[in-house]
VOGU-3710 file (C-alpha; in Angstrom, 3 decimals, decimal comma):
1> meyiyitphs> -19,123/-39,444/-18,061  -17,387/-37,965/-14,613  -14,392/-35,775/-15,530  -11,814/-34,520/-12,801  -10,041/-31,396/-13,143  -6,452/-30,802/-12,431  -3,995/-27,657/-12,631  -0,807/-28,479/-13,994  0,842/-26,595/-10,423  -1,618/-29,433/-8,152
11> infthlkeme> -0,848/-32,311/-10,138  1,971/-35,842/-9,714  2,549/-38,741/-11,598  1,137/-40,738/-8,620  -2,374/-38,835/-8,887  -1,955/-39,730/-12,583  -1,780/-43,937/-11,644  -4,244/-43,522/-9,491  -6,644/-42,070/-12,555  -5,506/-44,483/-14,221
21> kigrsrllsc> -6,840/-47,112/-11,680  -9,837/-45,307/-11,585  -10,623/-45,132/-15,169  -9,580/-49,282/-14,878  -12,148/-49,752/-12,218  -14,863/-48,387/-13,473  -14,327/-49,112/-16,982  -14,887/-46,084/-18,800  -14,793/-45,236/-22,522  -11,497/-45,039/-24,308
31> tffiilfgll> -12,044/-40,909/-24,495  -10,882/-41,120/-20,688  -7,493/-42,645/-21,760  -7,238/-39,890/-24,576  -8,335/-37,044/-22,075  -5,871/-39,130/-19,631  -2,451/-39,445/-21,727  -3,126/-35,709/-23,162  -3,005/-34,148/-19,789  0,242/-37,115/-18,554
41> fqvtahyhts> 1,805/-35,170/-22,074  0,853/-32,020/-20,849  1,919/-31,872/-17,703  5,251/-34,190/-18,625  5,975/-31,088/-20,479  5,258/-28,088/-17,852  7,275/-30,208/-15,785  10,542/-30,196/-17,597  9,919/-26,953/-19,601  12,422/-24,676/-18,728
51> ktfifridse> 11,072/-21,190/-17,447  12,439/-17,988/-15,291  12,906/-18,642/-10,925  14,008/-16,311/-8,670  15,917/-17,452/-5,633  16,285/-15,507/-2,177  19,075/-17,245/-0,634  20,868/-16,818/3,004  23,811/-15,414/2,416  25,462/-16,609/5,394
61> skpsvfpthy> 25,076/-19,716/4,375  28,196/-19,276/1,913  30,659/-22,167/2,222  34,164/-20,335/2,687  35,455/-22,574/0,232  34,255/-20,374/-2,335  35,354/-16,639/-2,689  32,190/-15,577/-4,229  28,559/-16,140/-4,335  28,472/-16,273/-7,680
71> hwytshfvhp> 31,198/-19,384/-7,762  28,640/-21,302/-5,112  25,955/-20,198/-7,095  27,234/-21,843/-9,900  28,514/-24,894/-8,092  25,741/-26,036/-6,178  23,238/-24,579/-7,395  22,726/-23,887/-11,481  24,995/-23,906/-14,202  26,074/-20,518/-15,255
81> trllhlydtv> 24,645/-21,156/-18,768  21,417/-20,804/-17,326  22,203/-18,084/-14,742  20,162/-14,720/-15,526  21,140/-12,666/-12,871  22,998/-12,335/-9,701  21,790/-10,434/-7,133  23,692/-9,008/-4,005  22,530/-5,581/-2,861  18,968/-5,231/-2,394
91> fhgfsallth> 18,486/-9,018/-2,685  20,501/-11,988/-2,277  20,283/-14,497/-4,635  19,799/-15,015/-8,109  17,580/-15,577/-11,218  17,779/-18,834/-13,487  16,131/-20,709/-16,103  15,471/-24,110/-14,498  12,798/-26,952/-14,847  9,861/-27,020/-12,137
101> qqvaslaqqp> 12,005/-30,661/-11,373  15,213/-28,776/-10,754  13,303/-26,170/-8,549  11,440/-28,470/-6,533  14,723/-30,203/-5,902  16,953/-27,260/-4,905  14,283/-25,575/-2,865  14,895/-28,428/-0,681  18,381/-27,046/0,200  18,784/-24,893/3,904
111> svlavfedrr> 20,288/-22,342/2,265  17,452/-21,440/-0,123  15,209/-19,347/1,664  12,454/-18,934/-0,726  11,511/-19,413/-4,222  9,242/-16,903/-7,253  8,368/-17,775/-10,623  9,065/-14,870/-12,477  6,027/-12,535/-13,481  5,311/-9,941/-15,979
121> rhlhttrspq> 4,368/-6,779/-14,303  2,478/-4,071/-16,351  2,962/-0,505/-16,985  0,362/2,145/-14,766  -0,499/3,646/-17,860  4,034/22,108/-18,483  1,442/23,043/-15,536  1,694/20,799/-12,753  4,334/22,012/-10,688  2,647/25,221/-10,841
131> flglrnrrgl> -0,488/23,050/-9,632  1,751/21,841/-6,656  2,437/24,867/-5,591  6,178/25,013/-7,153  7,399/28,968/-8,214  10,168/30,417/-9,905  12,787/31,431/-7,755  11,059/31,260/-4,167  10,323/28,395/-2,737  11,137/24,804/-2,735
141> wsetdygsdv> 12,758/25,255/-6,086  15,096/28,004/-4,825  15,809/26,408/-2,432  17,192/23,460/-3,612  18,974/24,644/-7,165  15,435/22,862/-8,460  17,470/19,258/-7,002  20,579/19,643/-8,645  21,998/17,894/-6,570  20,250/14,970/-6,367
151> iigvfdtgiw> 19,771/11,567/-8,076  16,615/10,073/-9,725  16,313/6,259/-10,886  13,509/5,981/-12,785  12,374/1,652/-13,874  10,896/2,176/-17,313  10,466/1,558/-20,872  13,864/3,368/-21,038  14,575/7,187/-22,749  14,552/8,978/-26,080
161> perrsfsdsn> 17,770/11,095/-24,958  17,548/13,903/-27,495  14,822/15,119/-26,436  15,356/18,606/-24,963  13,853/17,751/-22,010  17,194/16,267/-20,464  19,850/18,572/-21,947  22,771/19,469/-19,865  22,927/22,995/-20,330  24,070/24,915/-17,192
171> lgpipsrwkg> 24,145/22,374/-14,791  27,674/21,588/-12,937  29,373/18,033/-12,663  27,933/14,722/-12,036  27,696/14,372/-8,275  31,134/12,567/-7,086  29,027/9,601/-5,245  27,852/8,189/-8,675  28,945/5,114/-9,538  26,601/3,986/-12,680
181> gcdtgvrfsp> 27,354/4,139/-16,079  25,564/3,849/-19,584  25,110/1,011/-21,171  25,735/0,057/-25,071  23,282/-1,088/-27,441  21,278/-0,416/-30,416  21,150/3,053/-31,153  22,783/3,937/-27,537  25,761/4,517/-26,589  27,860/6,293/-23,536
191> nncnrkliga> 27,809/9,463/-25,689  23,974/9,894/-25,047  24,708/10,347/-21,529  25,404/13,444/-19,561  25,642/15,619/-17,213  21,451/15,651/-16,872  21,344/11,638/-17,863  23,727/10,147/-15,655  23,118/6,478/-16,065  20,922/4,419/-18,743
201> rffskgheas> 20,864/0,231/-18,170  18,587/-2,126/-19,540  17,516/-5,376/-18,321  16,101/-7,824/-20,681  17,288/-11,318/-19,747  14,142/-12,199/-17,598  12,177/-11,009/-20,822  14,194/-12,991/-23,177  14,246/-15,916/-20,722  10,410/-15,656/-20,766
211> gtlfndtvef> 10,493/-16,816/-24,485  8,536/-13,553/-25,099  9,665/-13,185/-29,190  12,165/-9,900/-29,440  10,586/-7,796/-32,288  13,699/-5,780/-33,162  11,558/-3,673/-35,836  9,673/-2,206/-33,246  11,754/-2,587/-30,054  15,534/-1,538/-29,131
221> lsprdadghg> 17,945/-4,144/-27,162  19,185/-0,975/-25,564  18,089/1,435/-22,946  16,548/3,748/-25,674  12,851/3,958/-25,351  10,344/2,420/-27,874  7,387/2,942/-26,284  7,414/6,681/-25,049  6,191/5,776/-21,259  9,571/5,777/-20,000
231> thtastaagr> 10,395/8,896/-21,887  7,488/10,667/-20,365  7,816/9,766/-16,873  11,764/11,015/-16,643  11,211/14,300/-18,191  7,609/14,443/-15,718  10,247/13,796/-12,665  13,369/15,842/-13,568  12,181/17,343/-17,207  14,416/20,796/-18,180
241> yvfeasmagy> 12,939/23,620/-19,000  11,786/23,101/-22,319  10,401/26,565/-24,256  7,313/26,246/-26,921  6,219/23,009/-25,711  2,734/21,842/-26,681  1,199/18,346/-28,105  -0,161/19,238/-31,705  -0,856/22,563/-29,698  -2,393/21,445/-27,072
251> asgvakgvap> -1,282/22,641/-23,586  1,296/25,078/-25,226  4,125/26,524/-22,793  6,622/26,133/-21,402  7,165/22,036/-19,953  9,334/21,014/-17,006  9,376/18,059/-14,658  8,821/18,713/-10,834  12,795/18,967/-10,344  13,937/20,174/-13,299
261> karlamykvc> 18,030/20,362/-12,916  17,618/17,169/-10,874  20,083/13,745/-12,453  18,286/11,147/-13,926  19,438/7,457/-14,607  16,934/5,330/-16,633  16,845/1,733/-15,843  15,340/-0,145/-18,848  13,020/-3,019/-17,552  9,656/-2,893/-19,282
271> wknsgcfdsd> 9,774/-3,954/-23,333  7,240/-2,533/-25,854  4,020/-5,096/-25,632  5,680/-7,186/-23,781  5,874/-5,830/-20,098  8,487/-5,704/-17,102  9,681/-9,318/-15,382  10,139/-9,705/-11,769  13,409/-11,217/-12,320  14,826/-7,822/-14,196
281> ilaafdaavn> 13,424/-5,208/-11,900  15,292/-6,712/-8,434  18,265/-6,497/-11,085  17,735/-3,038/-11,552  16,529/-2,296/-7,974  20,322/-4,006/-7,374  22,072/-2,166/-10,130  20,516/1,724/-8,912  21,572/1,200/-5,099  25,158/0,425/-6,141
291> dgvdvismsi> 24,942/3,423/-8,661  23,866/5,661/-5,983  20,790/7,169/-6,553  18,682/9,119/-4,074  15,275/8,438/-5,471  13,802/5,488/-7,181  10,481/6,243/-9,457  8,661/3,331/-10,199  5,135/3,297/-12,513  4,595/-0,345/-12,374
301> gggdgisspy> 2,381/-2,800/-10,824  0,691/-6,221/-10,705  -1,985/-5,730/-13,129  -3,602/-8,703/-12,607  -5,796/-7,618/-9,351  -4,026/-9,855/-7,061  -1,671/-8,214/-4,070  1,094/-11,232/-3,478  1,753/-11,265/0,710  5,274/-9,431/0,960
311> yldpiaigsy> 7,197/-11,941/1,113  6,237/-13,311/-1,980  6,777/-10,078/-4,061  9,964/-8,737/-5,430  9,274/-5,591/-5,965  8,198/-5,214/-2,223  11,483/-7,110/-1,167  13,312/-4,951/-3,863  12,111/-1,837/-2,652  12,819/-2,574/1,100
321> gavsrgvfvs> 16,297/-3,403/0,442  16,454/0,209/-1,301  14,662/1,912/1,153  16,799/0,195/4,139  19,526/2,022/2,660  17,932/5,861/2,362  16,563/5,348/-1,005  13,426/6,904/-1,329  10,962/4,671/-3,831  8,042/6,074/-5,006
331> ssggndgpsg> 4,995/3,873/-7,101  1,586/4,090/-8,704  -1,057/2,447/-7,637  -2,472/0,963/-9,990  -5,136/2,474/-12,894  -8,320/-0,083/-12,114  -10,507/2,350/-10,196  -13,046/3,167/-9,104  -13,329/-0,276/-7,837  -12,594/-0,607/-4,036
341> msvtnlapwl> -9,900/-2,461/-2,545  -7,763/-2,276/-6,304  -4,884/-0,363/-5,255  -1,562/-2,012/-5,226  2,281/-1,612/-4,288  0,936/-2,340/-0,303  3,851/-2,208/1,169  4,390/-0,073/4,085  7,823/1,325/3,073  6,736/2,265/-0,292
351> ttvgagtidr> 4,792/5,717/-0,717  1,770/4,224/-3,240  0,471/6,981/-5,357  -2,996/8,027/-6,823  -4,152/10,238/-9,461  -5,631/13,315/-9,442  -6,709/16,431/-12,213  -4,965/19,638/-12,495  -6,908/22,608/-13,490  -6,147/22,132/-17,204
361> dfpaevvlgn> -8,498/20,108/-19,797  -9,533/19,909/-23,262  -12,805/20,182/-23,622  -14,750/19,223/-26,777  -18,791/19,184/-27,513  -20,927/16,727/-29,525  -23,471/18,341/-31,226  -26,462/16,457/-31,696  -29,024/16,624/-34,627  -31,448/18,009/-31,768
371> grrlsgvsly> -29,007/20,603/-31,025  -28,280/19,343/-27,883  -24,293/20,008/-26,880  -22,693/17,565/-24,919  -19,532/18,544/-22,901  -16,714/15,518/-23,204  -12,666/16,159/-23,872  -10,253/15,307/-27,172  -7,022/15,793/-27,882  -7,124/15,416/-31,185
381> sgvplkgrmf> -5,573/17,579/-33,748  -6,148/16,731/-37,300  -8,781/18,683/-39,937  -11,940/19,195/-37,716  -15,685/18,913/-39,157  -15,748/22,292/-39,209  -19,589/22,136/-37,793  -20,599/19,873/-40,794  -23,101/17,084/-39,058  -22,832/13,175/-40,151
391> pliypgksgv> -25,065/10,117/-39,828  -24,695/8,946/-36,364  -24,525/4,804/-35,588  -24,431/3,122/-32,332  -22,879/-0,446/-33,306  -24,162/-1,828/-30,373  -27,469/-2,113/-31,008  -27,015/-5,130/-32,936  -26,318/-6,774/-29,483  -22,925/-8,134/-30,187
401> ltdslcmens> -20,121/-6,976/-27,746  -17,348/-6,973/-29,592  -19,491/-4,551/-32,305  -20,548/-2,037/-28,980  -16,414/-1,894/-28,396  -15,172/-1,090/-31,616  -13,211/-4,553/-31,413  -10,248/-5,195/-34,216  -11,893/-6,094/-37,778  -15,558/-6,462/-35,755
411> ldpdlvkgki> -17,066/-3,138/-37,898  -18,642/-3,883/-40,905  -17,381/-0,485/-43,530  -21,250/-0,855/-45,384  -22,659/0,279/-41,987  -20,103/2,830/-40,975  -18,449/4,529/-43,916  -19,370/8,397/-44,093  -20,530/8,169/-40,225  -20,057/8,778/-36,530
421> vvcdrgsnpr> -19,883/5,957/-34,821  -20,238/5,496/-30,763  -17,830/3,190/-29,227  -18,237/2,239/-25,935  -15,002/2,261/-23,395  -13,770/-1,080/-22,184  -11,132/-3,979/-23,273  -9,174/-2,786/-25,897  -7,394/0,707/-26,265  -9,440/3,788/-26,275
431> vakglevkka> -7,281/5,105/-29,254  -7,586/1,514/-31,257  -11,089/2,215/-31,465  -10,771/4,811/-33,176  -8,305/3,416/-35,584  -10,871/0,362/-36,068  -13,745/3,056/-36,868  -11,702/5,126/-39,427  -9,999/1,628/-41,186  -13,968/1,127/-41,477
441> ggvgmilang> -15,134/4,292/-43,673  -15,969/6,245/-40,383  -15,963/9,970/-40,219  -15,560/10,297/-36,443  -15,982/8,526/-33,218  -18,164/8,928/-29,809  -16,220/7,201/-26,962  -19,194/6,816/-24,339  -17,623/5,518/-20,827  -19,626/2,666/-19,040
451> isngeglvgd> -20,746/2,540/-15,707  -17,158/1,448/-13,998  -15,675/4,192/-15,475  -18,286/6,548/-14,859  -18,031/10,552/-15,618  -14,113/10,311/-15,501  -12,405/11,510/-18,475  -8,838/11,921/-20,390  -8,061/12,826/-23,516  -5,961/10,828/-26,497
461> ahllpacavg> -4,778/11,748/-29,518  -7,057/10,556/-31,706  -6,525/9,375/-35,299  -9,338/11,165/-36,749  -11,901/13,394/-34,912  -13,360/11,687/-31,658  -14,737/12,925/-29,040  -14,487/11,031/-24,986  -18,080/11,360/-22,847  -19,536/9,970/-19,672
471> anlgdeikay> -21,702/7,238/-19,063  -24,681/9,514/-18,450  -24,262/11,289/-21,438  -23,460/8,339/-23,602  -26,635/7,001/-22,225  -28,255/10,021/-23,912  -26,515/9,841/-27,147  -27,768/6,586/-27,462  -31,223/6,738/-26,359  -31,036/9,699/-28,977
481> isssenprat> -29,924/7,042/-31,832  -32,933/4,835/-30,761  -35,617/7,440/-30,867  -34,143/9,705/-34,075  -34,797/8,700/-37,171  -32,866/10,251/-38,703  -29,836/10,552/-36,033  -27,083/13,054/-37,180  -24,029/14,798/-34,789  -20,972/16,558/-35,290
491> idfkgtvvgi> -17,745/17,166/-32,862  -16,353/20,830/-31,680  -12,678/21,125/-30,680  -12,269/23,544/-27,981  -8,795/23,673/-27,834  -6,639/24,438/-23,916  -8,356/25,587/-21,062  -6,584/26,942/-17,920  -8,675/27,664/-14,456  -10,931/24,445/-14,556
501> kpapvvasfs> -12,715/24,722/-11,125  -13,069/22,490/-9,051  -9,819/20,709/-9,419  -7,916/18,825/-8,310  -10,169/15,974/-8,575  -10,000/12,187/-7,499  -9,095/10,606/-11,150  -11,839/7,677/-11,892  -9,588/5,214/-12,815  -6,933/5,643/-9,796
511> argpnalsse> -6,867/2,815/-7,624  -8,738/2,958/-4,436  -8,277/1,519/-0,731  -8,943/-0,271/1,507  -5,473/-2,079/1,558  -5,923/-6,056/0,546  -3,043/-7,142/2,805  -2,868/-4,992/5,792  -6,216/-2,932/6,574  -4,037/-0,957/9,231
521> ilkpdltapg> -1,929/0,848/6,359  -3,646/3,330/4,571  -3,025/3,141/0,681  -3,334/5,343/-1,698  -0,812/7,336/0,732  -1,457/10,682/-1,621  -2,658/11,518/-5,265  -0,494/13,799/-7,733  -1,597/14,766/-10,962  -2,041/11,968/-13,376
531> vnilaawtda> -4,729/13,328/-15,863  -3,692/15,435/-19,249  -0,187/15,471/-18,294  2,440/17,063/-21,132  5,612/15,696/-21,016  8,301/14,793/-23,405  7,941/12,315/-26,044  10,043/9,097/-27,808  10,310/9,955/-31,454  9,679/6,105/-31,929
541> vgpsglesdt> 5,972/6,125/-32,667  3,086/8,546/-32,893  1,218/10,716/-30,039  -1,380/7,639/-30,060  1,456/4,777/-28,888  -0,286/2,932/-32,651  2,120/1,300/-34,951  -0,222/3,268/-37,953  0,681/6,290/-36,727  3,401/8,133/-38,631
551> rrsefnilsg> 2,848/11,649/-36,496  5,998/12,693/-34,710  6,064/14,723/-31,536  8,182/15,757/-28,961  5,811/16,103/-26,327  2,547/14,170/-25,519  -0,353/13,749/-23,048  -0,890/10,691/-21,436  -3,165/9,902/-17,835  -2,444/7,533/-15,408
561> tsmacphvsg> -0,935/6,844/-12,075  1,812/6,252/-13,987  1,954/10,183/-15,108  1,520/10,364/-10,984  3,856/8,839/-9,452  7,147/10,753/-11,062  5,553/13,763/-9,698  6,105/12,687/-6,293  9,234/11,276/-6,945  10,463/14,628/-8,175
571> aaallksahp> 8,786/16,176/-5,291  11,322/13,719/-2,920  14,214/14,958/-4,931  13,405/18,307/-4,288  12,323/17,494/-0,126  15,912/15,318/-0,424  18,138/18,298/-1,742  16,236/20,652/1,313  17,123/18,045/4,374  19,742/15,560/3,277
581> dwspaairsa> 18,903/14,000/6,867  15,534/13,110/6,435  15,094/9,382/5,799  12,150/8,132/2,926  9,724/7,882/5,883  9,849/11,167/6,461  10,187/12,430/3,282  6,885/10,497/2,547  6,031/12,413/5,975  5,811/15,622/5,172
591> mmttatvrdn> 4,546/14,996/1,736  1,386/12,981/3,792  0,543/15,464/6,407  1,161/18,849/4,033  -1,158/17,384/1,744  -4,812/18,968/0,534  -8,070/17,955/0,936  -9,760/20,584/-0,433  -10,054/21,719/-4,160  -9,282/25,192/-6,036
601> tnrqmvdqat> -13,727/26,034/-4,413  -12,020/25,539/-0,900  -14,592/22,219/-1,122  -13,383/18,585/-0,107  -12,302/17,047/-3,205  -14,717/15,164/-5,448  -14,606/11,401/-7,106  -14,472/12,023/-10,683  -16,974/8,415/-11,691  -19,396/10,021/-9,340
611> gnastpydfg> -19,105/13,496/-8,482  -19,570/12,641/-5,146  -17,023/14,112/-2,307  -14,146/11,606/-1,928  -12,911/9,961/0,806  -9,029/8,431/2,315  -9,890/5,327/0,343  -9,568/7,285/-2,615  -6,633/9,966/-2,172  -4,666/8,859/0,551
621> aghlnlahai> -3,917/11,701/3,033  -4,531/13,864/0,440  -3,454/16,083/-3,182  0,416/16,631/-2,407  1,278/20,393/-1,765  4,544/21,015/-1,936  4,255/24,852/-1,001  4,097/23,236/2,128  5,868/20,030/1,998  9,740/22,146/2,322
631> dpgllyditn> 8,240/22,996/6,563  6,132/20,228/7,549  6,741/21,087/11,137  6,373/17,304/13,005  7,596/14,141/10,965  6,140/10,480/11,470  10,032/9,095/10,740  9,933/5,204/10,733  13,116/2,818/11,013  14,037/-0,231/9,583
641> ddyvmflcai> 13,264/-1,846/13,140  10,248/-0,521/12,759  9,458/-2,545/9,734  10,705/-5,328/11,257  8,587/-5,186/13,852  5,543/-4,145/11,561  6,452/-7,952/9,929  6,002/-9,583/13,119  3,018/-7,791/14,328  1,033/-9,003/10,868
651> gyrprliqvi> 2,171/-12,838/11,502  5,469/-13,363/9,489  8,109/-15,800/11,224  11,519/-15,170/11,322  12,527/-16,827/7,834  9,744/-14,803/6,031  10,745/-11,695/7,112  14,790/-12,778/5,836  13,334/-13,001/2,790  12,415/-8,974/2,807
661> trsphkcprr> 15,532/-8,036/4,563  17,928/-10,396/4,091  19,199/-10,759/7,482  17,383/-13,077/10,393  15,557/-11,176/12,869  13,498/-12,536/15,923  10,206/-11,399/16,883  9,233/-10,180/20,650  7,438/-12,935/22,665  4,382/-10,472/23,363
671> rplpenlnyp> 3,001/-9,594/19,440  3,132/-6,382/18,244  0,482/-4,714/16,843  0,236/-3,656/12,933  -1,220/-0,404/13,976  1,764/0,937/15,681  3,874/1,266/12,835  4,763/5,196/13,333  2,481/6,007/10,125  1,170/9,059/9,335
681> sfvavlpass> -2,172/7,692/9,088  -4,748/6,153/11,549  -7,310/2,891/10,417  -8,814/1,768/13,161  -10,296/-1,624/12,399  -12,568/-2,192/14,938  -13,879/-6,035/16,229  -17,232/-7,035/14,422  -19,809/-6,404/17,104  -21,169/-9,389/19,121
691> ssrglslrsk> -24,479/-9,126/20,526  -23,845/-12,343/22,074  -21,437/-10,833/24,388  -23,411/-7,665/24,666  -20,275/-5,528/23,257  -21,677/-1,955/22,609  -18,060/0,056/22,692  -15,584/-1,155/20,389  -12,160/0,721/20,881  -8,627/0,568/18,890
701> tffrtvtnvg> -5,280/2,418/20,275  -2,696/3,524/18,270  1,061/5,016/19,702  2,542/7,253/17,509  5,977/9,765/17,987  6,986/12,670/16,065  9,885/14,764/15,560  10,041/18,345/15,431  11,424/19,757/12,632  9,971/23,237/13,056
711> epnsvywvrv> 11,045/25,893/15,155  12,966/24,545/18,308  10,906/25,450/21,271  7,085/25,194/19,880  4,142/23,802/21,487  1,349/21,741/19,361  -2,618/21,281/20,097  -4,527/18,991/18,774  -7,443/18,861/16,839  -9,702/15,950/15,877
721> emqaegvtvt> -12,791/16,004/13,096  -14,928/13,137/12,266  -17,318/13,001/9,733  -20,204/10,448/11,451  -22,042/10,159/14,803  -20,849/6,791/17,027  -17,024/7,459/17,177  -15,098/8,978/19,725  -11,430/9,873/19,212  -9,340/10,676/22,296
731> vrpsrlvfse> -5,518/11,965/21,853  -3,339/11,734/24,968  -1,677/14,442/25,717  -3,516/16,634/23,719  -0,631/19,282/23,781  2,598/18,719/22,755  5,542/20,498/24,102  9,212/20,987/22,117  12,404/22,519/22,809  16,493/22,672/21,948
741> avkkrsfvvt> 16,362/19,551/23,994  13,155/17,400/23,297  12,815/16,978/19,827  10,530/13,793/19,787  7,030/13,421/21,733  4,823/10,231/21,739  1,172/10,535/22,145  -1,393/7,880/22,509  -4,759/8,013/20,200  -8,202/5,899/21,073
751> vtgdagnlvl> -10,779/5,316/18,792  -14,190/4,136/20,237  -16,837/2,949/18,276  -20,789/2,894/19,714  -21,846/-0,355/18,123  -25,328/0,946/18,516  -24,644/4,769/16,715  -21,921/3,692/14,333  -23,171/3,338/10,599  -20,620/2,911/8,289
761> geagavfgsl> -20,856/4,786/4,880  -21,008/3,168/1,426  -17,627/2,310/1,118  -17,739/0,475/4,565  -16,011/2,985/6,824  -16,222/6,523/8,243  -13,380/9,250/8,031  -12,409/12,095/9,493  -8,264/13,783/10,705  -6,460/14,051/13,696
771> swtdgkhvvr> -4,066/17,782/13,095  -1,316/18,812/15,487  -0,720/22,293/15,161  0,999/25,016/16,273  -0,125/28,362/14,834  1,594/28,498/11,667  2,156/24,443/10,709  -1,021/21,651/10,374  0,170/18,467/10,145  -2,570/16,752/9,190
781> spivvtqaqp> -3,560/12,961/9,831  -6,265/11,037/7,983  -8,349/8,973/10,351  -10,310/5,538/8,984  -12,993/3,679/11,080  -13,861/0,288/10,284  -15,257/-2,737/11,554  -13,367/-6,053/11,140  -15,414/-9,109/9,182  -16,417/-11,646/11,581
791> l> -15,022/-15,090/11,043
//
């Protein structure tokens, strides 16, 4: 029997009639018609099922007879009861609950520039300010009054406003330009806001329209945080000084955000256990820009491994609208590392952040019956094992994958009771594995990394004694179990250790380049602390995040690029306070060109997953270093027109560009080159070698302009470093002279690869750097040399 596979998105009723003819002509069995009519029912239901769609409208097309865009939309496009959000600031259009049939009809309207189906996004889930070079009463903190005049908008799961991190003690008046407010909802009112938390809104219409059930026993229909993620990221960016802070004794000391006096506005767009919807995120962009934020911090991404073109990505579109109005937008790069090409949030106007470690750790040791002591990490804070040895088992010996992963209800209590269990990392949350072991009667857990995670470890607040170990030690423990007649083990917890070397190290989970959409733009832009970060926590759930966790903690320790992103957001707030006239691109340039690529042993940063030296595909320009970012010397600035030229360069036509920029633009007759966007990094994608044409030397040329923000009368000299033979980099001129009258200088970089000698590394590229120095400043940009794939 022959089957034809048809997806609901590609089928139409004409196709069904064709299938029916085929079925009759071939006298297929009755089974075919059962399948056919079942499919017809499914497709018909799909065609008439309402979903949320986002419409990008040409705002200039509004007929003058309508007083507002709302009147136009509800008269011409959608019934008011189906309208969810109206967008009029970073994006012109609306979102509505419609059927595919209605959308197909509306999409034919000439004023409709684009239509997107609403998509679910996911969260990219102390000591770090000092590690970034911030010091009390001097440097960037002192010069900006800790960012007191800057407003950071956080897009996340909400906030727990009673935490000490959000106190407004000794803060001055709210900035007069602020136009936002505080929404009323479940367990939240305007009284929960103050001079620190100056705004709090929630956006739930897209979430509710998706059909996702709203569980009011575990979530609040208000800005209040039921998840903890938003409280953590907000306090990381701008939490106040809090003394005697810790998570169950771990990381004890004074907790503080990067910009401790900056004002906070929470925009709750993400909901516990159900993610964040594009229609709500766009509404938050609109509100935040209208409210008057200076910085937007967004630890949200696709989470599906797919990067949509910029004109189909509401996050890229909304963030462009914000950046074009002078708002700095930082975003997490994602946690799908160490796989290559895994970084998300790729738009060149976004500042995309990867994660690195700091010099603090929470070590634990697995002690085997043969005397071997194996190093790992843990944040377990309950009753210790006190050196007692217990039987050790690995459920994965059964060959059943769910057993090795300690999935829900996969463990046999008869085998687990009274034992320490080895569980493989992956598929379900790390803390959930420990819960399964505990439910089955186990006394402890060893969480073993697989090959994909390598040696990268993060601490977790487990409900039972547990320790995470790297892939190599995990294999050693499993080998010990297999070879021993009576395998036994215990776990010894070591508390908090500072002064760890080397640090920073690129986190194994941190998403990596190259850029899947525009290979000429290096992403991530830089890394920041994102491993084992202490920050404020919700009172709605315990530190493990599990519903069954009855513990409560004012602070929690989390890891992820979600934690790295607010470090950059806080840094941007400080730089904006110090330099109010700097554009978002200028602020990013200052952070990128002063970032460090060396650790505290003065060696190149290593990759936590492999232990090998890391590359710009891992860390971008390097690790955030605020000791130098306040005075970068030179800046690579980018204007809105520059971004439009970039969109022209990658082949977008005027109508697609208008989807992003709101306004129509014409591209020049001669198509510009994407590598000439004035970015603080250089990615040379050399043409593929062609022996038939006898090409041995291939080159790429870049044009850049820098702005002097240091001493007016300065001379900068160029220095180029390349880590591979077969590549030549020339810079003309090699000297830049600035004066009171001359603030900007341009230069040309030519990267030439010799096909006979150029050997690309494991990452498919070779790396280097270009630096301008005047004896005081070092303005460093990474260089990546790779090769285009042959057609």
